[in-house]
C-alpha positions as CSV (number, residue, x, y, z in Angstrom):
1,M,34.4,9.1,-3.7
2,T,31.0,9.0,-4.6
3,H,28.8,6.5,-6.2
4,C,26.4,7.2,-9.0
5,S,23.4,5.0,-9.5
6,E,21.4,4.9,-12.6
7,F,18.5,3.8,-13.2
8,A,16.6,3.0,-16.8
9,V,13.3,1.5,-17.9
10,F,12.4,0.2,-21.0
11,T,10.2,-2.5,-22.7
12,V,10.8,-5.7,-23.8
13,E,8.3,-8.3,-25.1
14,K,7.1,-11.1,-22.7
15,E,8.9,-14.1,-25.3
16,K,11.8,-11.8,-25.8
17,Q,12.6,-10.7,-21.5
18,A,14.7,-14.3,-20.8
19,R,17.4,-13.0,-23.5
20,V,17.3,-9.8,-22.6
21,I,17.9,-11.0,-18.9
22,E,21.0,-13.2,-20.5
23,L,22.9,-10.7,-22.3
24,S,22.0,-7.6,-20.0
25,E,24.3,-9.8,-17.1
26,Q,27.2,-10.5,-20.0
27,L,26.5,-7.1,-20.4
28,F,27.2,-6.3,-16.5
29,C,30.3,-8.8,-17.3
30,E,31.0,-7.6,-19.6
31,M,31.6,-3.1,-17.9
32,N,33.9,-5.3,-15.5
33,S,36.0,-6.9,-17.5
34,E,39.0,-4.9,-17.7
35,R,38.8,-3.1,-13.8
36,K,35.8,-3.2,-12.0
37,V,33.3,0.6,-13.2
38,L,29.8,-1.5,-11.7
39,I,29.6,-1.9,-7.7
40,S,26.4,-3.4,-7.6
41,H,22.9,-4.5,-10.2
42,E,19.8,-5.7,-10.0
43,I,17.1,-6.2,-13.0
44,L,14.1,-5.4,-11.7
45,R,10.7,-6.0,-12.9
46,K,7.5,-3.2,-12.6
47,T,5.1,-5.0,-10.6
48,D,2.0,-3.5,-12.3
49,N,3.4,-4.1,-16.0
50,N,5.2,-6.5,-16.5
51,A,6.1,-5.2,-20.0
52,E,8.3,-3.2,-18.3
53,L,12.1,-3.9,-17.3
54,C,14.2,-1.8,-15.3
55,W,18.2,-1.9,-14.5
56,H,19.1,-0.3,-11.4
57,L,23.1,-0.1,-11.8
58,V,25.5,1.4,-9.1
59,W,29.0,2.5,-10.8
60,L,32.1,3.8,-8.9
61,D,31.0,6.9,-9.9
62,E,30.3,9.4,-13.2
63,Q,33.4,9.1,-14.8
64,A,32.8,5.4,-14.8
65,V,30.1,5.8,-16.0
66,K,30.6,8.6,-18.3
67,E,33.5,6.3,-20.2
68,N,31.3,3.1,-20.4
69,A,28.7,5.1,-22.7
70,Q,31.6,6.2,-24.7
71,R,32.2,2.1,-25.1
72,W,28.9,1.1,-25.4
73,S,29.1,0.1,-28.7
74,S,32.2,-2.0,-28.5
75,F,30.8,-4.2,-26.2
76,P,30.1,-7.6,-27.6
77,S,26.4,-7.9,-25.8
78,S,24.9,-4.9,-27.2
79,A,24.0,-5.3,-30.4
80,E,21.7,-7.9,-29.6
81,L,20.5,-6.4,-26.5
82,E,19.1,-2.9,-27.9
83,S,17.6,-5.3,-31.2
84,L,15.3,-7.1,-28.5
85,V,14.4,-4.4,-26.1
86,G,11.3,-2.0,-27.6
87,E,10.7,1.8,-25.9
88,R,12.7,3.7,-24.1
89,L,10.0,5.2,-20.6
90,Y,13.3,6.6,-18.8
91,Y,17.2,6.7,-18.1
92,G,18.8,8.8,-15.6
93,H,22.2,9.1,-12.6
94,F,21.5,10.3,-9.4
95,L,24.2,10.5,-6.8
96,K,23.6,11.4,-2.8
97,V,22.3,14.4,-2.0
């Protein structure tokens, strides 16, 4: 089975970052509530622009990514999280080559 890595980069106003980080952690737990689909996760801040945050997620596999994308709106933390995030700068999934 090949794990799937996800990178999502977005802007978040400095005064909203603590809440976005808290909601992100809650969301990751919600995603894993029925079965463990997230193997690991990191929330990163860009070194030269502290308004940019990044999620680096490692998913069980591509199917887990697809299933969770379909369930996104059902997660309790997703609506508030989306309301606090600014521009989505990058979003992508990668497999080992």
